N, C-alpha and C positions, 0 to 999 in steps of 0.2 A: 019329093020324098027326101032328097039329100038335104034340102034346106031345113026340114023339120028335125033331122038327126043332128045337124050342126047346132041348131038352137038349143036342143036338149042337152048337148055336151057343155055348152057355155053356161047354162043354168046350173048344171051340176057342179061345175068348177066354182062358181060364185058362192053357192051354198056351202061347199066344202071349205072355202076360204073363211067363211064366217065362224066355223067351228074349230079352226087350227089354234092350238095354244099360243099365247103371246110370245113365249120364249122361242118357239119354233119359228114363228114369223120373223123374230129378230135375227135368228140364225140364217134364215133364207134370204133376208134382206141385207145381211152383212154387217149388222150392228154388233160390235164386239168390244171387250175390254181386256186390258193386259194386266196380269198379275206378275209382279217382279219382286224378287228378294235379292238384295245385294249384300255381299260379305266383305267387310273392310276392317283393317287394323285400327284400333283405337288411337294409337300413337301418331299415325300420319295419314290416315284415310286411304292408304294404298289398298289395292284389291287383294283379297285373300284367295278367292277362287271365282270361277265363272258364275255369274248370277243365275238364280232359278228364274225361269220365265214361262208363262202360260198365257195363251189367248183363249178367252171363253166368251160365249154369247152373253150379251147383257140381259138383265131381267131373268136370269137363271140362278139356281142354287149351285154354289161351288164349294167343294170340300176336298182338302188334300193334306197329308202329313208329310213333311219334308225332313229327310235325314240331313242334318247340317254337316258341312265339311269339318273335320276334326284336325286340329293342329296341336302337336305335343307342347305342353306347358302353356297353352292358351285356353282361356275360358270366356264364356259369355255370361255376364251377370246383369241383374236387373238395373244396376246403376249405369251400365254402359250401353243400354239399348235405347235407340231412339223411340219416341212415343209410338206404341203399336196401335194400328187401326183396330176398330171394333171387329171382333170375330177372329183376331189373330192372337195366338198364345204361344209362349215359348216354354219348353221343358228343358232347363239348363242341365239337369242331371243326366237326362237321356239324350241330350243334344238333338232335340226334335222341335220343329216348328209346325204348329197346326193352324190351318186356315179354314174357317167354317163361316162362309158367307151365305146367308139365306137368300139374298137377292143381289146379284152383281149389277150395279148401276153405273160404275165408273172405274177407271184404272186404279189399281191398288199397288203402292210401292212400300216395301219394308226394307230398312237398313239395319243389319246386325253388326255390332262392333265386337271385335275380338281383342280382349285385353290380355297382355302377357302376364305370366306369373312373375314373381320376384325371387332373386337369389342373392346370397352374400358374396362379396369378393374382397380380396386383400390388397391394400396399397402399401408397397414397401418403399421407404425413403432411404436412398443410398447416397452417402457423402464421400467425395473424393478425399483419399488419404493425402496428407501434405507430402509434396515431393515424390508423388507416385501416380501411376495410371490406374491404380486399383481403388476400389470403393469399399466402405464399411457400412453395415446396416445401422442406421440411427434409430428407426422405429418402424413398426407395422401398424396399420389402421384398418379396421373392418368397416366396410360400407355395404349398402344394399341398393340394388337397381333392377330394372326390368330385364328379364331373360331375353337374349338375342339382341338387346340394345347395347350401345357402346358404354363403357365405363365413363364416369365423370370425375376422375381423380384430379385434384388440384395441388400444385406444388406450393410449399411454404415460401414465404418471402424471406430468404436467408441473406443477410448482409455478406458481401464478399463472394457470392456464388451466383452462377447462372444455372438454369435447370431445364430439363426436357422430360416430357412424359410420354410413355408408350401406352396409349389407350388400347383396350381389348374388347372383344365381344363377351358379354356375360353368359356363362354356361349355367345350366340348371342345377348342377351338382355342387355349387358353392366352392369350386376349386379355382376360379379365375383369379389371377394375380396381375397386378399392375406395378411396374417399377418406375420410380421417379429418381433421376440421377442429378446430383448437384455437383457442378464443376467449379473449382476455385478460379477466381479472377486474378490475373497477374497485374502487378502495379510497378511503377517506377519511382524510386527514391533517389533524389539528387542532393549532393552536398556542395553548395555554392560557396567558394572561399571568399567571395566578395572583395576582391583586390589582393587577397593573400595567396599563398601557395601551399601545396601539400595536403589538400583535402582528399577524402576518400573518393574512389571511383563510384559512379552511379550504380544502383542495385535494381535489377529487374527480377522480381520474385513473386510467388503466389501469396494470396491472402493468408495471413496467419504465420508467415515465416518470421522467425525471431532473428534479429541482427545481433551478432556478438558485439559487446561493448568495445572490445579491442579493435574491431574493424573500423570504428569511427575515429579517424585521426584528427588531431588538433592542428589546424593550419597555422602558418606563421605569416607575419607581415612586418616589414622593417618599420620601426617607429610607432607600432601599435601593439596594444595588449588585447589578446583574444578574450572576449567576454561571453562566449557561449553561442548557441544556435537559436535562431528564431524561425519557426516555433521550436519549443523544446523537443528534443529528439524522442520519438516513441520507438522503442526497439522492436515492437511487434508491428509488422507491415499490415495496414488496413486500408490504405488508399494511396493514390498518387500524391507525392509531396516533395517540395523543395525546401531544404533547410539552409538558411542563409547565415553565414558567419557574421558575428557582431564584433565590432572593434572599438577600442578607445585609444585616443592619442597618448603616446608617451610624452613626458616632459623632457626637455633637454635636446641633445644633438644626436643625429643618426647618420650613419654612413650611407653612401649611395655611389653609383658608378655612372660615369659619363662615357658613352661610346660615340666615336666620331667616324662618320662615313663620308666619302667623297664621290661625287658623280663621275662616272667613266667618261673619257673623252670621246669614245666611239659609240656609245649607246646611252640609253636612259637609266641604266642600272647604276648601283652604287657599290663601291668597294670599301672594305674596312681599312681605316687609317690607324686609329689608336683608341685606347680606352684609358680612363683615369679614375681612380678611386677618389671620392670626395666625401665631405660631411657638411652638415648644416643643421639649422634648427628644424625640428619636426613640424611639419605642416607648412613650411615655407615653399616658395616656388623657385626653381633653379632654371636659369636660361644660359645660353651659350652662343657666342659668335666667334669668328676666327681670331679676334684680337682680345676678347674679353672673357674672363672666367669670373662669374659672380659667385662668391662663396661667403658664407656667413659663419665662419669659425673664428678661432682665436688667432691673432697675429702676434708673433713673438719677435721682438727686435732687441739686439744688444749693441754695445759699442764696437765690438770686434767685427761684426758682419751684419749684413741685412738678412736676418733669418725670418722668413715669413712662412708660417704654417698655413698652407692654402689647400684648396679642395682636392687637388689631384696628387700632390706629393709635397714633401718639405724641400724648399729651395734654399740653397746658399747663394746669395746674390752678389754679383760684383758690379763694377761700374757700368758694364754694358747691358745689364739686365733691367728690364722694365716690365711690371705686371700690374694689372688693375684688379682690385678686389672689391668685394661687395659693401663693406662697411664704409669705406671712403676710398678715394683714388690715391694710391701710393705710387710715387715715381722715384725710382732708385737710380742713382747715377754714381 
C-alpha cells in the first residue's frame, strides 16, 4: 500500500512540473539577470551616486521607474547619455528613468552622464606699480566655464614681468573672480669704463625704471678721447645690459706716473720707494729698471748747463750726473 502511495505522489510531481510557467522554472532553478544603472559625471567619469541595481529572473517581464539622483546645476541631456538599451527611456525634465523589458534574457547596464551647467566668471589682470608693492588693475575679461570646475584663466605674455594665477572653483551665480598678478623683473645695468675711470656705479632696478641722464657720468682716460657707449645708452631699463666706454687715442704727448716699489728684506712684500711724474708719446710703451728711465719727450740742452727734460722731473746736470733716455743714450760728464 505504501509503495502505491509513493508512486502516486511522484506522478503528480512530474505532471505538475510540466505545467509550471517557464519564468517560474527559471526562478526556481536560479537563472537570473542583473539590471544596473550607473550615475557618473560627464567631465571625468567619477561616480555621482551609488548605482541602482536589481536582480530579476530571466525570461520574465521587468518594469520599473527610477527617480534619478538630482545635483544642483547639473542635468542629463540626450547628447550626454550613452546609447540606451531597448525598453529604457529617460525623462530629463522629470529626472526619471523608465525600464520596461517584456522579457529579460540577459544583464542590462545603463550609464547616465551628468553634465554641469555653465556660468560666467571674471579674470582681473593686476600689474605691479613701479617702485611699489602695490598693483593697479590693467583690464578685466569675462569668460565662461563649467559650474564646480576650476577656472582656466591664462596670463598674458608681458615683457619684463613674471605672473602668477589664482584659479578658483566656478560658482553658479556668475560671481567668481580670478586675479592674475604681474610682477616686475629687476635687471642690472653696468657702465664699464674700459680702461678709464669715473664711470657711474651699476644700477639694479625694476623693468621700466628710467635712468636720469645726469646719473650717467662721462669717464676719463689719459691720452684718450671718450667717444660714447656701446651699445648706445637706453635710459629706460628693459634688460640686463653692460655699456662699454669707447675710446680714441689722442695725438701728441701725455703725462703718466712711475711708482717704484722695493721688496722687503724680511718678507715677500714690497714697500713704497718713490714715484715720478713722466710724459711720453700716447700709445707708446714705458719700461723701467734701476739704472734706466726710458722717456720719449723733448730734451733741451744749452751751453750753460746740461738741461734735460726727462720723464720724472727736470734735471740740472753737472759733471757727476749721468742719465740714459729713450731717444738715444746721453752721457753727461
